[in-house]
C-alpha positions, 0 to 999 in steps of 0.5 A: 714339151710338145710331141712335135718339138721332140720329134724335131730335135731327134731329127734336126740336122747337125748344121742347124744345131751348130747355128743354135749353138752359136747364140745359146748355151742351152736350149729347151727346157724339161721337168725331168732328167729322162725327158731331156735324155730322150732328145739328147741325140748328140754326144761326143766325149773327147776327155779320154784323149786329153793330157793329164794336167799335172801340178806344173801345168795348171794355175791355181786361181778362181774357184780352184783356190777353194780346194787347197784352202779347205785342205789347209783348214783340216790341219792334217799332214795326210788327206784323202779326197774323192774327185767325182768327175775330175777327168784329166784335170784333177784337184790333186794338181791344184793341192800340190801346186799350192801346198806341201800337204801329202794328199791322195786322191781317188777320181771317179770317171767311166771305165774307158776314160780310167784305162786311158788316163791312167797310162798318161800320169807321170810316174812321180804322181801315180801313187797319189792318184787313183782313177776308178769306174765306180764308187763301189770300187773304192778301196778306202773307208773314209775321205776328208773332202769330196769334190764335184767340180762342175760335174754334178749337173750331168748326173742323173742319180746325183741324190743316190750318189751323195747318199753313198759317199756320206757313208765315208763320212767326209768332213766337207762337200765342195761343189763349183761352177754348177748352175742353180736358181732360187726356185723350189724345184730342179729343172732340166735342159740340153747343153750345147755349148760343147762341140759335137755335144747335146746332153742333158743338163741339171739346173739345181734349185738351191732350196732343194739341194741344201735340204738334200744335203741336210738330210745327209748330215751337211750344213751349207757354210759357204756359197757364192753366185756369179755369171748371172745372165752370161749364159743364154737360154731361149726358154729361161731368163739368164737373169734367173739362173747363175753359177755357184760354188758351195761348201758344205760341212758335216755336222754329225759324227 
């Protein structure tokens, strides 16, 4: 990306960003996460003010059908799940809404978010869901399932996170509604579809990602593809990227 274009993105008035957003979901194209981050001058996260969505506040449909089915496939009475970036809409609620399985869920979110959301969880759910600000603060040694529900694309250090989490030996990794493409390398953009937010976004290479998971002892056992050519990008043909839900299963004990 040229120097002049970088300067433009740094100082472009917000009104023009808003006009751009009306037409495009993503803007610009970068070779690294850092180069995208260097020009992501607008970021506003309102998640901490959201209402906690419990089992009675959600509908189990679409990609959220996958997590209850995975839980049932384990054939266990007690399940431990890590929900990375689950926010105020954790997978716990989808499991409890549709199954009678006893599930303990740990949700990883920034520290400030954790402090706020803990006070919004109804008392009857508090013992089943725990918000933590870091993997290093987890008070368990194993998980049955690790979930990234449309969250991994925002993580610059996703490779080291997967490596750390694989030490907990989960049976499954579930990844939903994440942008992939069939090229050999990841590329990066700025997501501008969220109000008052312009931030780095990863478009994952299917080849590169499955290779990463295999190096951590996980094979791809389920993969779908949807939203082809739905989201607009000035620099990338919408037919070449798409959302995927993926399930990986551990092949080593």
